[in-house]
N, C-alpha and C positions, 0 to 999 in steps of 0.2 A: 906652657907659657915660657917665652924666652927670658933670658936673664935681664935684658934691658926692660922689658915690659914689667917684670917682677919688681925691679928697682923703682920704676916709675910708680907702680901701684903703692909700694911701701912708702915712698916719699910724699906722694900727693893725695892719694885717695883712701888708703887703708884706715887711717885714724878717723877722718870724717865719717867714713862708712860705718865704723863701729858705734858712732854716736848717732847714726841715723840722719846724717847731714850730707849735703853736697859739698864739693870742694869750695865753690863760691860762697855758699851759706856759712860754712865754717870760717872762711877767710874774712868775710864781712864782720862776723861776730868777734873774731880775734882782733881785727883792726879797731873796732869800736871799743873793746875792753882795753886794748893797748893804749889808745889815745887817752882814755880816762886815767889810766895809770901814769902816763907821762905827765898829764896835767896835775895829778896829785903829787907826783915827785917834784915838779917845778914849784908847786906851792910850798912843799917842805923846804926846798932850798931857799926860797924867799923868806919863809918863816924863821929859818936859822939866822938870817941876818937882821930881820925886823920881827921880833917875837910877837908883836901886837897884830900882825897881819896873818891871815890864813890860819887862825888858831884851831879851827876844827875841820878844815877842808880835807886833809888827808884821811883822817879818821872816818869822816862821813863817807868819803869815796870808798874806802875799804869795806865798810859795813854795807854799803849799797851794792858793791860788786859781789860780796859774799852772798847777800840775799838773792841777787839775780842768778848767780851760778847754782845755788841750792834749789831754787824754784825750777830752773831749767832742767836740772838733773831729775828732780821729782816728777816732772812732766814727760820725761823721755819714755820712749817705747820700751827700752831696756835700761833702767836706772843702774843696774849692776855693772853695765859696760862703761859707765862714766867713772872717772877717777874720784877718789875721796877728796882730793884737793885739785885745784887747777892753777896753772900759772899763766 
């Protein structure tokens, strides 16, 4: 394998492959989770200014994402390949 192909593999497909996912499937999941995190972060910023708004939004989002990631890991073909935590 050429150096260029090796770099391409490492950057784009090695990680999704270890999780049993395609590049597109991994990307779609990451975008969905990232958007939820951005939404929760925005709610936190608003909550900092107006404490009566979004009092539980960030906490519920974090718990929901944790549950989603834990269930996804448990259902994987090789759960040991998945990290103990995800970002």
